[in-house]
N, C-alpha and C positions, 0 to 999 in steps of 0.2 A: 258508237261515239269515237271521234278521232283520238288516236293515242296521245297526241300532244295535249289535247284538251283534258283528257283523263289525268294526265300527269300534273297539269296546272291545278286541276281541282283537288288532287291529292295533297299537293303542297299547301294550297289555300285551306283545305280542311284541317290539316295538321296544325298549321299556323293559327287557325281560328280557335282550335281546342286549347293548344298550349298557350296561345295569346290571351284567351279568355281567363285561363288560370293565372297567368302572369299579371293581368290587370287587377284581378282580385288580390293577388299577393302584394302588388305595389300599393294598392289602396290601404291594405292592412299595415304594410310596412311604413307608410307615411305616418299613420297614427302612432306606431311604435317609435319611430324616429323622433317625432315631436315630443313624446313623453320623455325619452332619454335626454333630448336637448334641454328640456325644461328642468328635469330633475338633477342632471349631472353636469350640464354645460359643455363647452368645448373640450375640457380636460377629460371628462368621462367618456365622451364620444370617441376621443382619440385613443383612450386606453382600451375600449371595447374593440376598436379596429386593430390595435396592436396585438391583443390577446387572440382575437379571431385569426389574424394573419399567422401568428405563431402556430396555432392549432392546425391551420390549413397546411402550413409547410410540413409539419410533422406527419400529418395524415397523408400528404402526397408521397413522402418517403416511405412510410409504413405500408401504404397500399400497393407499392411496387407496380403501379400502372395496371393492376388487375381489372379495374373498372372499365377503362377504355378498351383493353384487349378482350375482356370478357364480353362486352357488347358486340365486338366484331366477330368473335368465335360463335356466339350464340346466334347471331344474325346469319352467318354462313351456314350453320347447321340447320337452322329453321328454313333457309332458302332451299336446302336439299330435301327437306321434308321427311328425313329418316329419324324416327323416334330414338333409337339407341344413340345416335350422334348428339341429338339435342340433350338427352339425359346425361351423357358423359360430360358435355360442356357445362351443364348446370351444376352437376355434382362437383366437378373439379373447381369451378368458381366458388361454390359455397364453402367447401372445406379449406381450400387454399386461403380464402379471404378471412375465415375465422381464425386461422393460425396467425396470419399477419396482423389482425386486429389486436389479439392478445399480446403479441410480441411488441407491437408499436406502442401500446399503452404502457407496458412494463418499462421499455427503454426511456420513454419520456419521463416517467416517474423517477427512475434512477438518475437521470441527468437533469433533474429539475433545478438544482442549485447552479450549475454552470450555465444553463439556459437563461435563468433569471439574470445572472451577472452579465452575460453577453448581450442579450436582447434588451433588457430593461435597465441595464447599468446599475442594478442593485440586487445583490444576492438575497436580501431579506424578503424578496417577493417569491422565494422558492415554493412557499405553500400554495400560492395562486397557480404557479406553473405546474405543480404537482396535480392539482385538480384538472388541468387540461389533459392529463393522461386519459381520463375517462372520455373526454370529448374526442380524442384521437381514435380510441378503440371503437367508439360508436360511429364515427365518420367513415372509417375503413369498412366496417361491417355494413353500414348503410349504402356504401358505394356498390357493393355486390348486388344489393336489392335493386338499385336503380339500373345497373347493367343488365340484369335479368329482364326486367320489364321493358327496357329499351331495346334489347336484342330481339325480344318477341314482338316488338312494336305494339305494346299495350298502351296506346296513346291516351285513352281515357283514364286508365289507372294512374298513369304518370301525372296527368293533370290533377286528378283527385288527391294523390299523394302530396303534391306540391301545395295545394290549397289547405288541406287538413293539417299538414305539417306546420305551415305558417300560422294558422289559427292557434294550434296547440302551443307552439314556441312563444308566440306573442302573449298568450294568457299566462304561461309560466314565467317568462322573462319580465314582463311589465309588472306582474303581481309581486315578484321578488323585489323589484325596485321600489314599489309602493310600500311594501312591508319593512324592508331593511335599508332602503336608500343605497348609498354607494357600497355597502357591505353585500348587497345582492347582485353586484356587477358580475361576479363570476358565474352565478346561476343563470344570469341573462345570457352570457356567452355559451354556456353548456346547453341551454334550452333548445338551441337549433339542432345540434346533432342528436340529442336525445329524442326530440319530437320526430325528426326525420326517420330515425331507426324504428321507433314504435309504429308509426304509420306505415312505413315501408314493409315491416314484418307482417302487418295485417293483410296488406294487399298481395304479398307474395304467397302467403298461406292459402289464399283463395284461388290461385292459379290451378288449372286442371292438372291432375297428376298424370305423369307418363308411366304407363304400365310396361316396364321393361325389367329384365333381370338385373341384378346388381352389377355395376360397372367394375371390371377387373382393375386391380392395382396397376397393371401395366398400362392400360388405356388412360387411367387417371394420371399416371406419371408422365405420359406423353403430352397430355393436356396441360399439366403444370409446367412442363418444360417450355411449351409454346407461350403460355401466359407469362412466365418469368423472363424468357428471352426477349420477347417483343415488349412486354410490360416494363422491363427495366429501362428501355429506351424512352418510352412514353413517361415513365416516372421522372427520369432525368429532365425531360423536356418540360413537364409540369412543374418540376422543382425550380426551373429557371424563372418562371413567372412568380411563384410564391416567394422565392428568395429575393427577387428583385423588389417586390412590394415590401417585404420585411426590411430590406436594406434601406429603401427610401423612407419608410416610416421611422426607422431608427435614426436616420440621418436628419430628418426634419425635427424629430424630438430632441436630438442632441444640439443641433445648430440653431433652431428657431424656438424651441420650447414646446410645452404641452398644448398651449392654445393654438399655435400654428398647426400642430399635428391634428387637432380637432377640425380645423378648417380643411385640411387636406382630406381627412376621412369623410367629412360631410360631402364634398364634391365627388369623391371617389364612389361613395355609397350610392349616390343618385345616378352617376354615370354607369355603374355596373348593373343598375336595376331597371331603368326605364326602357331599354331596348331588349330586355330579357325575353319578351314575347316573340321576337324574331330569332334571336340566337338560340334560345332553348328549343325552338321548333326544329332548327337545323340539327342539333345533336340528337333529338328524339326521333325524328322521322327521316330526315335527309341522310344522315350518316349510315344507318342500316340499309337504306335503299341504294345508296352509292356503293356500299361494300358489295352488294349483290351483283352489280353490273360493272365493277371497276375494270374488268379485263376486256370489256367491250368499249373501246375508247369513244366511239361515236355516241353510244348511249350515255356514257358517263359525262361526256362534254355537254350533251344536250341537257342532262339533268342539272349540271352545275350552272349552266346559263339560265335555266328556268328558275332555279332556287335563288340565284343572285338577283334576277329582275324582280321577283315577288318580294324578296327581302327589302330591296331598295324602295319599292313602291309602298310597302307597309310602314317602313321606318321613316321615310322622308318627312311627312307632316309632323311626326313626333319630334324628330331632330330639330327641324326649323322652329317649331313651337318652343322647345326648350331653350334654344338660342335666344329667341325673342324675349322670353319672359324669365330669363335666368335670375335677375335680382329678386323678383317676387316669389319665385319657386323656392329659392334658398331661405328667404324670410318666412315663408309659409311653413316649410318643412322643419326649420330649425328656429332660430331667433335672430334679432338684429345683430347680435354679437358675431354672427357667422358671415357678415357681409364680405370679408376678404376672400371667402370661398368662391365668389361669383366669377372672378377673373380666371381662377383655376378651372372652374366648371365650363366656361365658354371654350377654352382650349380643348378640354376633354370631349365636348360635343363635336367639335371639328374633327378630332381623332376618331370619334365613333362613326362618322360618315365613312371613313376609310376602313374602319373595322368591319362594318356590315358588308362592304364589298369584298373584303379579303377572306372572310370566314369560309364561304363555300369553297374557295380555292384551297384553303388549308386542309379541308377534309379529303382532298385528293390524296395527299400523303398518308393520312390516317387510314383511309380505306385500302390503299395499296400496301399498307404495312411497312412503309419505308421509315423505320424508326430512326436510323442514323441521320437522314436528311431532316427529319422532323426535329430532332434534337439540335442540330446545327442551326436551323432556322430560328427556333425559340431562343437559344442562347444569344444569337446575333442581335435580334431585335430588342430583347430585354436588356442586353448590354448597352444598346443605344439609350434606352430609358434611364438606366442607372447612371451612365456616364454624363449625360446632359443634365440630369438632376443635380449630380454632385458638382458639376462645373457652374450651374446656373444659380444655385441657392445663394451663394455670397453676393451675387449681383442683383437678382430679381426676387429673392425671398421665396415664399411658398408658390408663387405663380410659375416658377421654374418647373415644378412638377407637371403642371398642365401642358406647358410647351414641350416638355420631354415626352409626354404621352402622345401628343399629336405627331411628333417627329418619329416615334416608334412605329406608328402605323403608316406613316409616309414612306418608311423603309420597307415595312412588311408587305404592303400591297404589290409593288412591282416585283419583289422577290418571289412571292408565292405564285404570281402570274407567270413569271419566267419558269419556275419549277413545274407548274402545270403544263406549260408548253412542252417542256422536255419529257414529261411523264406520259401525257396522253395527246399531245398536239393541240392543247386547248387554246381557244381564242374566244373573246367576248363577241356576242352578237351586236349588231349595230344598235338595237334597242337598249341594250345594257349600257353601251357607251353613251348614248344620249341621256339616259336616266342619271347615270353617275355624274356626267359633266354638268348637267343642269343643276343637280343637287349641290355639287361642290361650289358652283358659282353663286347660287342662292345663299348657301351657308356662309361663304366668305363675305358676301355683301352685307348680310345681317350682322355678322360679328364686327366688321369694321364700322358700320353705321352705329351699332350699339355702343361701341367704345367712344364715339364722338358725341352722340346724343341718345341716351337710354330710351327716351320716349319715342323718338323716331324709329329706333331699332325695334321697339315693341310693336309699333303699328305696321311697319313694313314686313317684319317677320311674321306677324299673325296673318297678314294678307297672303304672303307667299305660302305659309303652312296650309291655309285653306285651299289655295290654288293647287298645290301639290296633292292635297287630299282628294280634290275633285278629279284630278288626273289619275290618281291611283284607282279610284272607284271606276272610272271609265275604262281604264286599261284592263283591270282585273275582270270587269264585266265582259269585255271583248275576248279576253284570253280563255275564260272559262265558260262562255256562253251562258251566263247567269239568267235564270228566269224568275218569275214571281216579282214580289215587291222590290227585292234588291236589284233585279235586272232592270226594273223601271227606273230606279234611282240611277243606275248606271247609264241608261239612255239619256236622262236629263243631264248628267255630268258630261256626257259626250258633246251634247249641244252647247253647253257652256264653254267647255274647253276649246271646241272648234272655232269659237269666236276670238280666242286668244292667239295671236300670231305665233307665239313660241312653239305651239303644238298643232298649228293649223294643218289640216290634211292628214293627221295621223290616224283618224278613225273613219 
């Protein structure tokens, strides 16, 4: 089988496994979101987002980037196929992360009062912030489990961890809200890291044991030095995103109130969830694969182009459908009182189009281990997000957050493309240019039409989403030489698409 076809099939296989798990997670999350909206309203939804963001920020600092770098080091060791190197990377990651988890939880507990005063504007919430210390410790420990499974490319286990974790966290969190109402809000927040850690621990203990002698302290120290040196850069970069979100949430809460914060959180939660099937597949399969070939620029560039095209094909119908049906999606997932979130959500979907295109390029820096440039990139684009939100809220209200989100990725995409050119001589293939240009034009058309007439936007958007879906099926069938029933569907899609002038002659 042709090497290019095998590569496309690998990308599609990973995307289908992780995507299938993501679809299940989204379906479960929809029910959980609806329960929270009905029981707690916009204020409760906003507080959950704020507490979760604070926990995520603290976890990013405490984890010191060991998760990202651990994936990279285990993937490199696994590519070499030497058991002692794999064992050393695994042991260094485990013990280093355990120490960081305990220290991170302790620091958050000790600083609970000043954190409550700065983030929530009320030191009396120090008890709630103190409970987040448990979530921070569990999040950091859980990150090492994910890094190990990811580095070893245990795609099936990662998908199962994801689904079982969501099921368990939903049962615990929703159960707490039903039993105790708003007093169960903190358990709802903590249910996510607790469930992730327990399920991750189960799957990690089932990994085949490597029969090697104990790793010397000298080798472990070398591994820890590499983890800390590169991990610190990635931690700072990750901190840029979590701090930016925390600042924006705090700004919305102070300037516009708890209800507006709930509207922002509602649109943000959907935006971060619905394209997870594409983005998670990149981190799970694409990142380790790219790490293994990053020094071969032609292979690396080919892999990035393949991943970008598949990601755009898979995401396009979902993105256009979300744009078309935004008002009904918000109402279905939340309640009528969340209607102001629709305008924010539309801008975020437009930003997600650029986000899907920029993510494969961003992994070039990660795979190459260029921590300094990765940090500068993250701080630059999240600085755009924070600055535009701060400037726009007095004029546009909560909608300013959506516009700032779109602007952030409008800056990021050309920036990472330029950095990719400098690093590996990367250039998009013509097929990627066509796909991205067509998707941006369609998304912009739907957004403008929906702002004028919601019903026309829904009809036109649904038609275009279906058309892009047919194109995706036809193109993926062509790239991967699909057989069987799916291949026959692909042939039908080709015949339909070839009747449309926009793609005539492509197949």
